[in-house]
C-alpha positions as CSV (number, residue, x, y, z in Angstrom):
1,M,-1.0,-22.8,-6.3
2,F,-0.6,-21.1,-3.0
3,Y,2.9,-20.1,-2.1
4,F,4.1,-20.3,1.4
5,G,7.7,-19.6,2.3
6,V,10.5,-17.6,3.8
7,D,13.3,-15.1,3.0
8,Y,16.7,-16.8,3.4
9,Y,20.3,-15.5,3.4
10,P,22.6,-18.5,2.8
11,E,25.5,-16.1,2.4
12,H,25.1,-15.3,6.1
13,W,25.6,-18.8,7.4
14,P,28.1,-21.7,7.1
15,E,27.3,-23.9,4.1
16,E,27.2,-27.0,6.3
17,R,24.1,-25.4,7.9
18,W,22.1,-25.1,4.7
19,N,20.7,-28.6,4.5
20,E,19.4,-28.4,8.1
21,D,17.7,-25.1,7.4
22,A,16.1,-26.5,4.2
23,R,14.9,-29.6,6.2
24,L,13.2,-27.4,8.8
25,M,11.7,-25.2,6.0
26,A,10.2,-28.3,4.4
27,E,8.8,-29.4,7.8
28,A,7.2,-26.0,8.1
29,G,5.3,-26.6,4.8
30,F,7.3,-24.1,2.8
31,N,7.4,-24.4,-1.0
32,V,9.1,-21.1,-1.9
33,V,12.2,-19.2,-0.8
34,R,13.4,-15.7,-1.7
35,L,17.2,-15.4,-2.1
36,A,20.0,-13.0,-3.0
37,E,18.4,-9.5,-3.0
38,F,21.3,-8.2,-0.9
39,A,24.1,-10.4,-2.2
40,W,25.8,-8.2,-4.8
41,S,29.2,-8.3,-3.1
42,R,29.1,-12.1,-3.1
43,L,27.8,-12.4,-6.7
44,E,30.3,-9.9,-8.1
45,P,33.1,-9.5,-5.6
46,D,35.1,-7.4,-8.1
47,E,34.0,-5.6,-11.2
48,G,33.2,-8.1,-13.9
49,T,34.1,-11.1,-11.8
50,F,31.0,-13.1,-11.1
51,S,30.7,-15.8,-8.4
52,F,27.5,-17.8,-8.8
53,E,28.7,-21.2,-7.6
54,W,27.7,-20.7,-4.0
55,L,24.2,-19.6,-5.1
56,D,24.0,-22.6,-7.4
57,R,24.6,-24.8,-4.4
58,A,22.1,-23.0,-2.2
59,I,19.4,-23.4,-4.8
60,E,20.2,-27.0,-5.2
61,V,19.9,-27.7,-1.5
62,L,16.6,-25.9,-1.3
63,A,15.3,-27.7,-4.4
64,S,16.2,-31.0,-3.0
65,H,13.8,-30.4,-0.2
66,G,10.9,-29.3,-2.5
67,M,11.4,-25.6,-2.5
68,Q,11.1,-23.2,-5.5
69,V,13.1,-20.0,-5.6
70,V,12.4,-16.3,-6.2
71,L,15.7,-14.6,-6.9
72,G,16.2,-10.9,-6.0
73,T,18.2,-8.7,-8.2
74,P,20.8,-7.3,-5.7
75,T,20.8,-3.7,-6.8
76,A,19.4,-2.2,-3.6
77,S,22.8,-2.3,-2.0
78,A,25.9,-1.8,-4.1
79,P,29.3,-3.3,-3.2
80,P,32.0,-0.9,-2.0
81,W,34.1,-1.2,-5.1
82,L,31.3,0.2,-7.3
83,M,30.5,3.3,-5.2
84,T,34.2,3.9,-4.7
85,K,34.7,3.9,-8.4
86,H,31.6,6.0,-9.1
87,P,31.1,8.5,-6.2
88,D,28.7,10.4,-8.4
89,A,26.3,7.5,-8.2
90,F,25.3,8.3,-4.6
91,L,21.8,9.7,-4.1
92,T,21.5,13.4,-3.2
93,R,19.3,14.4,-0.2
94,A,17.0,17.4,0.1
95,S,19.9,19.2,1.8
96,G,21.9,19.1,-1.4
97,D,24.4,16.7,0.1
98,A,25.2,13.3,-1.3
99,V,24.7,10.3,1.0
100,T,27.8,8.4,2.0
101,Y,28.5,4.7,2.0
102,G,27.3,2.6,4.9
103,N,23.6,2.0,4.5
104,R,21.5,0.5,1.7
105,R,19.3,2.3,-0.9
106,N,22.1,4.9,-1.3
107,Y,22.2,5.1,-5.1
108,S,20.7,7.4,-7.7
109,P,18.3,5.5,-10.0
110,S,19.1,8.0,-12.7
111,N,22.9,7.7,-12.6
112,E,24.2,6.2,-15.9
113,A,27.2,4.4,-14.3
114,Y,25.0,2.7,-11.7
115,R,22.5,1.8,-14.4
116,D,25.3,0.2,-16.5
117,H,26.4,-1.9,-13.6
118,T,22.8,-2.8,-12.9
119,R,22.5,-4.1,-16.5
120,R,25.6,-6.3,-16.1
121,I,24.6,-8.0,-12.9
122,V,21.0,-8.5,-13.9
123,E,22.0,-9.9,-17.3
124,A,24.5,-12.2,-15.7
125,M,22.0,-13.5,-13.2
126,A,19.3,-13.9,-15.9
127,Q,21.6,-15.8,-18.2
128,R,22.7,-18.1,-15.3
129,Y,19.3,-19.0,-14.0
130,R,17.0,-18.6,-17.0
131,E,16.5,-22.4,-17.4
132,H,17.0,-23.5,-13.8
133,P,13.9,-25.7,-12.9
134,A,13.7,-24.4,-9.3
135,V,13.8,-20.7,-10.2
136,I,10.2,-19.4,-10.8
137,G,10.6,-15.7,-10.6
138,W,12.4,-12.5,-9.8
139,Q,12.1,-9.7,-7.2
140,I,13.4,-6.4,-8.7
141,D,15.7,-4.6,-6.2
142,N,14.2,-4.2,-2.7
143,E,11.7,-1.6,-1.4
144,F,12.3,1.3,-3.8
145,G,12.3,4.6,-2.2
146,D,13.9,8.0,-1.3
147,R,13.7,11.1,-3.4
148,D,16.9,11.8,-5.4
149,Y,17.5,15.5,-5.7
150,D,19.4,15.1,-9.0
151,A,19.0,18.4,-10.8
152,P,20.4,17.4,-14.2
153,A,18.2,14.3,-14.2
154,F,15.2,16.4,-13.3
155,R,15.9,18.8,-16.1
156,R,16.2,15.9,-18.6
157,W,12.8,14.6,-17.4
158,L,11.3,18.0,-17.9
159,R,12.6,18.3,-21.4
160,R,11.2,14.9,-22.4
161,R,7.8,15.7,-20.8
162,F,7.2,19.3,-21.8
163,G,9.6,20.1,-24.6
164,S,10.1,23.8,-24.1
165,L,10.7,26.4,-21.4
166,D,7.7,28.4,-22.6
167,V,5.5,25.5,-21.6
168,I,7.3,25.2,-18.2
169,N,7.0,28.9,-17.5
170,E,3.3,28.9,-18.3
171,R,2.6,25.7,-16.4
172,W,4.3,26.8,-13.2
173,G,3.3,30.5,-13.4
174,T,6.9,31.6,-13.1
175,A,6.0,35.2,-13.5
176,F,5.3,35.1,-9.7
177,W,8.4,36.2,-7.8
178,S,10.2,36.9,-11.1
179,H,11.2,33.2,-11.6
180,T,10.9,33.0,-15.4
181,Y,13.4,30.5,-16.7
182,T,15.4,31.3,-19.9
183,D,17.8,28.3,-19.7
184,W,17.1,24.7,-18.6
185,D,20.1,24.8,-16.3
186,Q,18.4,27.6,-14.3
187,I,15.7,25.2,-13.1
188,P,16.4,24.1,-9.5
189,V,15.3,21.1,-7.5
190,P,13.3,22.0,-4.4
191,L,16.1,21.6,-1.8
192,S,15.3,22.2,1.8
193,T,17.8,25.1,1.7
194,G,15.8,26.9,-0.9
195,G,12.7,27.8,1.1
196,V,9.2,27.1,0.0
197,P,9.2,26.0,-3.6
198,N,6.9,26.9,-6.5
199,P,4.0,24.3,-6.1
200,G,4.0,23.4,-9.8
201,L,7.7,22.8,-9.8
202,A,7.5,20.8,-6.6
203,L,4.7,18.5,-7.8
204,D,6.5,17.9,-11.1
205,F,9.7,17.1,-9.1
206,Y,7.8,14.6,-7.0
207,R,6.5,13.0,-10.2
208,F,10.0,12.9,-11.6
209,C,11.3,11.1,-8.4
210,S,8.6,8.5,-8.7
211,D,9.2,8.1,-12.5
212,A,12.9,7.6,-11.8
213,Y,12.2,4.4,-10.0
214,V,9.6,3.3,-12.5
215,D,12.2,3.7,-15.2
216,Y,15.0,2.1,-13.3
217,Q,12.7,-0.9,-12.5
218,R,11.8,-1.1,-16.2
219,L,15.5,-1.3,-17.2
220,Q,15.7,-4.5,-15.1
221,I,12.3,-5.9,-16.2
222,D,13.2,-5.5,-19.9
223,I,16.3,-7.7,-19.4
224,L,14.4,-10.4,-17.5
225,R,11.5,-10.5,-19.9
226,E,13.9,-11.1,-22.8
227,R,16.0,-13.7,-21.1
228,C,13.5,-15.4,-18.7
229,P,10.1,-15.1,-20.4
230,G,8.5,-17.8,-18.3
231,H,9.5,-16.3,-15.0
232,V,7.2,-14.1,-12.9
233,I,8.5,-10.6,-12.0
234,T,7.6,-8.7,-8.9
235,H,8.9,-5.9,-6.6
236,N,8.3,-5.7,-2.8
237,L,6.4,-2.5,-2.2
238,M,5.7,-1.0,1.2
239,G,1.9,-0.7,1.5
240,F,-0.5,2.3,1.6
241,R,1.5,4.4,4.0
242,Y,4.6,4.7,1.8
243,P,4.4,8.2,0.3
244,L,7.2,8.7,-2.2
245,I,6.3,6.6,-5.3
246,D,3.1,6.4,-7.4
247,Y,2.6,2.7,-6.8
248,F,0.0,2.4,-9.7
249,D,2.8,3.5,-12.1
250,L,5.4,1.2,-10.4
251,A,3.0,-1.8,-10.5
252,A,2.0,-1.4,-14.1
253,D,5.1,-3.2,-15.5
254,L,5.0,-6.0,-12.9
255,D,3.5,-9.5,-13.3
256,L,2.8,-9.7,-9.6
257,V,2.5,-7.1,-6.8
258,S,4.1,-8.1,-3.5
259,W,4.7,-6.1,-0.3
260,D,6.3,-6.1,3.1
261,N,3.9,-6.2,6.0
262,Y,5.2,-5.4,9.4
263,P,2.4,-4.7,11.9
264,R,4.8,-4.5,14.8
265,G,7.7,-3.4,12.6
266,F,10.2,-0.6,12.5
267,W,10.5,1.1,15.9
268,N,6.9,0.3,16.7
269,I,6.6,0.0,20.5
270,A,2.9,0.9,20.5
271,A,0.7,-1.4,22.6
272,D,-1.9,-2.1,19.9
273,V,-2.1,-2.8,16.2
274,D,-4.9,-1.3,14.1
275,P,-6.2,-4.2,12.0
276,S,-7.8,-1.7,9.6
277,A,-4.4,-0.2,8.8
278,L,-3.1,-3.6,7.9
279,A,-6.3,-4.3,5.8
280,L,-5.9,-1.1,4.0
281,G,-2.3,-2.0,3.1
282,H,-3.6,-5.3,1.6
283,A,-6.4,-3.6,-0.2
284,T,-4.1,-1.1,-1.7
285,M,-1.7,-3.7,-3.0
286,R,-4.5,-5.8,-4.4
287,G,-5.9,-2.8,-6.1
288,L,-2.7,-1.9,-7.9
289,K,-3.4,-4.6,-10.5
290,D,-6.8,-5.8,-9.4
291,R,-5.5,-9.3,-8.8
292,P,-4.1,-11.4,-6.0
293,F,-0.8,-10.4,-4.5
294,W,2.0,-11.8,-2.3
295,V,3.3,-10.6,1.1
296,M,7.0,-11.0,0.3
297,E,8.0,-10.1,3.8
298,A,5.5,-11.2,6.5
299,Q,6.5,-10.3,10.1
300,A,8.0,-13.3,11.8
301,G,9.2,-11.7,15.1
302,A,10.1,-8.5,16.7
303,G,11.5,-5.9,14.3
304,G,14.2,-3.5,14.8
305,W,17.6,-2.0,13.9
306,D,18.7,0.0,17.0
307,I,15.3,-0.2,18.7
308,V,13.4,-3.5,19.1
309,S,9.6,-3.4,18.5
310,V,7.0,-5.2,20.6
311,A,7.2,-8.9,20.0
312,P,4.3,-10.6,18.2
313,K,2.1,-12.2,20.8
314,P,1.3,-15.9,20.4
315,G,-1.0,-16.3,17.5
316,E,-0.4,-12.9,15.9
317,I,2.1,-14.1,13.2
318,R,-0.5,-16.6,12.0
319,L,-3.3,-14.1,12.4
320,W,-1.6,-11.4,10.3
321,A,-0.8,-14.0,7.6
322,Y,-4.4,-15.1,7.4
323,Q,-5.6,-11.5,7.3
324,A,-3.4,-11.0,4.2
325,I,-4.9,-14.1,2.7
326,A,-8.4,-12.9,3.5
327,H,-7.7,-9.7,1.6
328,G,-6.4,-11.3,-1.5
329,A,-2.9,-12.7,-0.9
330,D,-1.9,-15.8,-2.9
331,G,1.5,-16.0,-1.3
332,I,3.0,-15.5,2.2
333,V,6.8,-15.3,2.6
334,F,8.1,-14.7,6.1
335,F,11.0,-12.4,6.9
336,R,13.3,-13.8,7.8
337,W,14.4,-17.4,8.4
338,R,17.1,-17.0,11.1
339,T,17.7,-13.9,13.0
340,A,21.0,-12.2,11.8
341,R,24.1,-12.2,14.1
342,H,25.8,-9.5,12.1
343,G,25.0,-6.2,10.6
344,T,22.3,-3.5,11.0
345,E,19.4,-5.9,11.3
346,Q,20.7,-8.0,14.2
347,Y,17.4,-7.4,16.1
348,W,15.0,-8.0,13.2
349,H,13.9,-11.3,14.4
350,G,13.2,-14.3,12.2
351,L,11.4,-17.6,12.7
352,L,14.6,-19.0,14.2
353,E,16.5,-17.3,17.0
354,H,20.1,-16.1,16.7
355,D,21.3,-19.6,17.9
356,A,19.1,-21.3,15.2
357,R,16.6,-22.7,17.7
358,P,13.1,-23.3,16.2
359,G,11.0,-21.9,19.0
360,R,7.3,-20.8,19.4
361,R,7.3,-18.6,16.3
362,Y,8.6,-21.4,14.1
363,D,6.0,-23.8,15.6
364,E,3.2,-21.3,15.0
365,V,4.1,-21.0,11.3
366,K,4.7,-24.7,11.0
367,A,1.2,-25.4,12.3
368,M,-0.1,-22.9,9.7
369,G,1.8,-24.7,7.0
370,Q,-0.3,-27.8,7.8
371,E,-3.4,-25.8,7.3
372,I,-2.2,-24.2,4.1
373,R,-1.6,-27.7,2.7
374,S,-5.3,-28.5,3.1
375,I,-6.8,-25.1,2.0
376,G,-4.2,-23.7,-0.4
377,A,-5.8,-25.0,-3.6
378,D,-9.2,-23.5,-2.6
379,V,-7.7,-20.1,-1.7
380,A,-5.3,-19.6,-4.7
381,G,-6.9,-17.6,-7.4
382,S,-10.1,-16.7,-5.5
383,K,-11.0,-13.0,-5.5
384,V,-12.2,-10.4,-3.1
385,H,-15.5,-9.1,-4.3
386,A,-16.0,-5.4,-3.4
387,E,-19.0,-3.1,-4.1
388,V,-17.2,-0.1,-2.7
389,A,-14.1,1.6,-4.2
390,M,-11.8,4.3,-2.7
391,V,-9.9,6.5,-5.2
392,L,-6.2,6.9,-4.3
393,S,-4.6,9.8,-6.0
394,Y,-0.8,10.1,-5.6
395,D,-1.0,13.5,-7.3
396,A,-3.3,14.8,-4.6
397,R,-1.2,13.1,-1.9
398,F,2.0,14.7,-3.3
399,A,0.4,18.1,-3.6
400,L,-1.0,18.0,-0.1
401,E,2.5,17.0,1.2
402,I,3.8,20.2,-0.5
403,Q,1.0,22.4,0.7
404,P,-1.0,20.7,3.4
405,N,-3.2,23.8,3.9
406,N,-3.4,23.1,7.6
407,P,-0.7,21.2,9.7
408,G,-3.4,18.7,10.7
409,F,-4.7,18.1,7.2
410,S,-3.3,14.6,6.4
411,Y,-4.3,12.9,3.2
412,P,-3.3,9.4,4.4
413,D,-4.9,9.9,7.8
414,Q,-8.2,10.9,6.3
415,F,-8.1,8.1,3.8
416,Q,-7.4,5.7,6.6
417,A,-10.2,7.0,8.8
418,L,-12.7,6.5,6.0
419,Y,-11.4,3.0,5.3
420,R,-11.5,2.1,9.0
421,T,-15.2,3.1,9.2
422,L,-16.0,0.7,6.3
423,H,-13.7,-2.0,7.7
424,R,-15.5,-2.1,11.0
425,R,-18.7,-2.9,9.2
426,G,-17.1,-5.7,7.2
427,V,-17.4,-3.8,3.9
428,A,-14.9,-5.0,1.3
429,V,-13.2,-2.1,-0.4
430,D,-11.1,-1.9,-3.6
431,V,-8.5,0.9,-3.7
432,V,-8.3,2.2,-7.2
433,S,-6.5,4.8,-9.3
434,P,-8.1,8.0,-10.5
435,S,-8.3,6.5,-14.0
436,A,-10.0,3.3,-12.9
437,D,-13.2,1.9,-14.4
438,L,-15.8,2.4,-11.8
439,S,-18.7,0.6,-13.4
440,A,-18.4,-2.5,-11.1
441,Y,-19.1,-0.5,-7.9
442,R,-22.2,0.7,-6.1
443,A,-20.4,3.3,-4.0
444,V,-17.2,5.3,-4.5
445,I,-15.3,7.5,-2.0
446,A,-12.9,10.1,-3.4
447,P,-11.0,11.6,-0.4
448,A,-9.5,15.1,-0.8
449,L,-9.1,15.1,-4.6
450,Y,-7.0,18.2,-4.2
451,V,-5.4,17.8,-7.7
452,L,-8.1,16.8,-10.2
453,G,-8.0,16.2,-13.9
454,E,-10.9,16.4,-16.3
455,G,-10.9,12.7,-17.1
456,T,-11.3,11.7,-13.4
457,A,-14.0,14.3,-12.9
458,A,-15.9,13.1,-15.9
459,A,-15.6,9.5,-14.7
460,L,-16.9,10.4,-11.2
461,E,-19.8,12.4,-12.7
462,G,-20.7,9.5,-15.1
463,F,-20.6,7.0,-12.2
464,V,-23.2,9.0,-10.3
465,E,-25.3,9.7,-13.4
466,R,-25.5,5.9,-14.0
467,G,-26.8,5.3,-10.5
468,G,-23.8,5.2,-8.2
469,A,-23.3,6.8,-4.8
470,L,-20.3,9.1,-4.5
471,L,-18.7,10.7,-1.4
472,V,-16.4,13.7,-2.0
473,T,-14.5,15.3,0.9
474,A,-13.1,18.7,1.7
475,R,-10.4,20.3,-0.5
476,A,-11.6,18.5,-3.7
477,G,-11.1,20.1,-7.1
478,V,-8.8,22.9,-5.8
479,K,-6.0,22.4,-8.3
480,D,-5.6,21.3,-11.9
481,E,-3.0,18.7,-12.9
482,G,-0.2,21.4,-13.0
483,N,-0.9,22.2,-9.3
484,V,-2.5,25.5,-10.2
485,V,-5.6,26.7,-8.4
486,V,-8.6,26.5,-10.6
487,D,-10.5,29.7,-11.6
488,R,-13.9,28.4,-10.9
489,P,-16.0,27.9,-7.7
490,L,-14.9,24.9,-5.6
491,P,-15.1,22.0,-5.7
492,G,-14.2,22.9,-9.2
493,L,-14.9,20.2,-11.8
494,L,-17.0,18.4,-9.2
495,A,-19.4,21.3,-8.3
496,N,-22.0,20.2,-10.8
497,V,-22.3,16.5,-9.7
498,C,-22.2,17.5,-6.0
499,G,-24.7,20.3,-6.5
500,V,-22.8,22.6,-4.1
501,V,-20.4,25.5,-4.1
502,V,-17.7,26.3,-1.4
503,E,-18.4,29.9,-0.6
504,E,-15.4,30.2,1.7
505,Y,-13.4,28.0,4.0
506,D,-11.8,28.1,7.5
507,S,-8.6,26.5,8.7
508,L,-9.0,25.6,12.3
509,P,-6.3,25.7,15.0
510,A,-5.0,22.6,16.6
511,G,-7.4,21.1,19.0
512,A,-10.4,23.1,17.8
513,S,-13.6,21.5,16.4
514,N,-17.0,22.6,15.2
515,P,-20.1,20.6,16.1
516,I,-22.1,19.3,13.2
517,V,-25.9,19.3,13.5
518,L,-27.3,16.5,11.4
519,A,-30.7,16.2,9.9
520,D,-30.8,12.8,11.6
521,A,-31.3,13.9,15.2
522,S,-30.4,10.4,16.5
523,V,-26.7,11.0,15.8
524,R,-24.9,12.5,18.7
525,G,-21.4,14.0,19.0
526,A,-20.8,14.7,15.3
527,A,-18.1,17.2,14.8
528,G,-15.5,18.4,12.3
529,S,-12.0,19.7,12.8
530,V,-8.9,20.9,10.9
531,W,-10.8,22.3,7.9
532,C,-14.3,23.6,7.3
533,D,-15.7,24.2,3.8
534,I,-18.6,26.6,4.1
535,L,-21.1,25.3,1.6
536,T,-24.0,26.8,-0.5
537,P,-26.1,24.1,-2.1
538,H,-26.9,24.5,-5.8
539,G,-29.6,21.8,-6.2
540,G,-28.3,19.6,-3.4
541,D,-29.9,19.1,0.0
542,V,-28.3,20.1,3.3
543,I,-28.1,17.1,5.7
544,G,-25.5,18.6,8.1
545,R,-24.8,22.1,9.4
546,Y,-22.1,23.7,11.4
547,G,-23.1,24.3,15.0
548,G,-20.6,27.0,15.8
549,D,-18.4,29.9,14.8
550,H,-19.4,32.7,12.5
551,Y,-20.8,30.2,10.0
552,E,-23.1,28.5,12.4
553,G,-26.1,27.1,10.5
554,R,-24.3,27.0,7.2
555,A,-24.0,23.7,5.3
556,A,-21.3,21.3,6.1
557,L,-22.7,18.1,4.6
558,T,-24.9,17.9,1.5
559,V,-26.4,15.2,-0.8
560,N,-27.3,15.8,-4.4
561,A,-29.5,13.7,-6.7
562,F,-27.8,13.6,-10.0
563,G,-29.0,11.4,-12.9
564,A,-29.9,8.0,-11.4
565,G,-27.4,8.4,-8.4
566,H,-26.4,10.6,-5.6
567,A,-23.3,12.6,-4.5
568,L,-22.4,13.5,-1.0
569,Y,-20.1,16.3,-0.2
570,L,-18.4,16.4,3.3
571,G,-16.9,19.8,3.9
572,T,-14.8,19.0,7.0
573,V,-12.5,16.5,8.6
574,A,-15.0,14.3,10.4
575,N,-14.8,12.7,13.8
576,G,-15.9,9.2,14.3
577,A,-19.6,9.9,15.0
578,L,-19.8,12.0,11.8
579,L,-17.9,9.5,9.7
580,D,-20.3,6.7,10.9
581,A,-23.3,8.8,9.8
582,V,-21.8,9.7,6.5
583,I,-20.7,6.2,5.6
584,E,-24.1,4.8,6.6
585,R,-25.8,7.3,4.3
586,L,-23.4,6.4,1.5
587,L,-23.9,2.7,1.8
588,T,-27.7,3.1,2.0
589,L,-27.7,5.3,-1.1
590,G,-25.6,2.8,-3.0
591,G,-27.6,-0.2,-1.8
592,V,-24.4,-1.8,-0.3
593,E,-25.2,-4.7,2.1
594,H,-23.1,-4.6,5.2
595,G,-23.0,-5.8,8.8
596,P,-23.2,-3.9,12.0
597,R,-20.3,-1.9,13.2
598,R,-17.9,-4.1,15.3
599,D,-15.6,-2.7,17.9
600,D,-14.7,-5.9,19.5
601,G,-11.6,-6.7,17.4
602,V,-13.3,-9.2,15.2
603,E,-12.8,-8.8,11.5
604,I,-14.8,-10.7,8.9
605,A,-13.7,-10.9,5.3
606,M,-14.5,-13.0,2.3
607,R,-13.0,-14.3,-0.9
608,R,-14.9,-16.0,-3.7
609,Q,-14.1,-18.5,-6.4
610,G,-16.8,-19.9,-8.7
611,D,-19.7,-20.8,-6.5
612,T,-17.6,-21.1,-3.3
613,A,-17.2,-18.4,-0.7
614,L,-14.4,-18.5,1.8
615,V,-15.1,-16.5,5.0
616,F,-12.4,-15.5,7.4
617,V,-13.2,-14.7,11.0
618,L,-10.2,-13.0,12.5
619,N,-9.9,-12.1,16.2
620,H,-7.5,-9.2,16.7
621,A,-8.3,-9.0,20.4
622,A,-6.4,-10.4,23.3
623,E,-9.6,-12.1,24.6
624,A,-11.7,-14.8,23.1
625,R,-14.8,-13.7,21.1
626,M,-18.1,-15.4,20.3
627,V,-19.3,-15.4,16.7
628,H,-22.6,-16.9,15.4
629,I,-22.7,-18.6,12.1
630,D,-25.5,-20.3,10.1
631,R,-24.4,-24.0,10.2
632,D,-26.6,-24.8,7.2
633,R,-24.7,-22.4,5.0
634,Y,-21.1,-22.7,6.2
635,R,-18.7,-25.3,7.4
636,V,-15.5,-24.7,9.3
637,I,-12.3,-25.6,7.4
638,V,-9.7,-23.9,9.7
639,G,-10.0,-23.6,13.4
640,D,-11.4,-25.5,16.3
641,H,-15.2,-26.0,16.5
642,D,-17.7,-28.2,18.3
643,G,-20.3,-28.4,15.5
644,T,-22.7,-25.8,17.0
645,S,-23.6,-22.4,15.5
646,E,-21.6,-20.6,18.2
647,L,-17.9,-20.3,17.4
648,T,-15.4,-19.3,20.0
649,V,-12.5,-17.5,18.3
650,P,-9.5,-17.6,20.6
651,P,-7.3,-14.6,21.3
652,F,-5.5,-13.6,18.1
653,G,-7.3,-16.6,16.5
654,V,-8.6,-17.5,13.1
655,I,-11.6,-19.4,11.9
656,M,-12.2,-20.0,8.2
657,L,-15.5,-21.1,6.7
658,S,-16.5,-22.4,3.4
659,G,-20.0,-22.0,1.8
660,R,-21.9,-21.1,-1.3
661,A,-21.1,-17.8,-2.9
662,D,-24.7,-17.1,-3.7
663,D,-25.4,-16.9,0.0
664,A,-23.6,-13.5,-0.3
665,R,-22.7,-12.8,3.3
666,A,-21.8,-15.0,6.3
667,E,-24.3,-15.0,9.1
668,T,-21.7,-13.9,11.5
669,T,-22.8,-11.8,14.4
């Protein structure tokens, strides 16, 4: 079943309005509604006094119009009585100061009093709705985040993980600067007031902060699994760009990954939206469990708290929803139903205006609802088939946040640039963890694996040895899992498979670049910036050299034949021309079929189920685009067409095709 719905806040509106809202939802084709994730004060107005009757009535109204319900546990925003009684439950910032009441997400996930109150409200909700026929699942909390600088909780985590101070001192190298710890209470958290922290301590602290939310989520999941075994459990994550939690760990306990996709969201007054950035968000969420996901908050209007973002243009809301589906979504839930009249999010626009008018945004989604009715059964359960994987390491990401090496060295930006280069060629990509099984892929990209464990290194080496094509980029293999620099030539554990050694390196000033002279003389304008690994091949072949500075002529890009496969090493932060050349070489080595690079705003993506392929042609441009298809292989199932092989995709428009999966790729040019 494909789920199509909206986030609704009946507690914000008069009860006599609920039935009309539900009627309009049903007319829009909605079959699911999320409720109650910020309703703790209404559900438990005083400690131990629960008030579910209003929620019972809201669910019944929605169910009477054919809607199913996902309930949110309301723990993201505590009622005033709770935080007044337990001021120690407030989260501590990097400054060492506790936050004060007035926002949301202001609690410490490790605080025992807060956890006790969490148990009570979740148990009460689970008991109340465990057998309700309209309730199909639960969203845990809302958008976990923020690091909690809770020193006692950090020390408890260290005790459980490492057991002794001797292990800690050895792991972090605390002899440096005379920081050897002789009592657990001496260990600090890396407050902003404390200067530059020990890198080992800082990385373990970041891991602790991530684990704190994983553990807090598990507390709630355990209750719901016991009392509501037939219900699906999810949490709404925040995509690739969110840097504070290891989402692979957070997703492991969930039945379903969902996320909140705001292309023109928070304070975004940029003129353009990068479709590859949205696609990477979807690919990351799909990759967390290697299965279809939901968008639990799909943008339905201009976003904003104090600043209002650029409003979605006609067609964009539908386009973004279809892009999510193209990349593996089996559920689209729009945020929100009606634009709020009160509170911080007064300008986070929903499908209905402040005055409850259903305008063009509602009409656009309603039209999509008609399409979903006809194609939903074909889409649900189909899969994205990718021959290329990108390894996402939160350890490397955390460590490079702690020590970026160069102000311009951004792990997410480099990851995004590599993904964008693939996306423009229509190459499907799975985003996978460092421990993933790589056997299903032809090519793998491992960006900036700054922190690298032996298991991941062995898996990458084995992948190449068995015939795969691997791309490794600068600052790989620098640190072990304790964030300690390795005592071997870089790229450390990957030197053998890459057939190269980093003799030295150069950190470039802002705005500086070094031209790269490629063996393929047809490539013009290739250059690197930010960082330059100066390479000496040990069995590998040089296919790109630096064109300037004191290392002019030295290797910048190499390829090494290893076993039945090949490994590329890119020693610099590449510009577009260099990325194009490197990715073309990787795809060729891996035997990955792909289309030509498209820069016209047209995105082509595919899902498969059995012997059927569903091809999505998405036009992210403000002008119409022409696309050619093979009419003998594909038929149009969404979008206007005249029966010819030339399709006109309107501005921000979508055309969806169906054909045989064994025809592999759509003839779309």
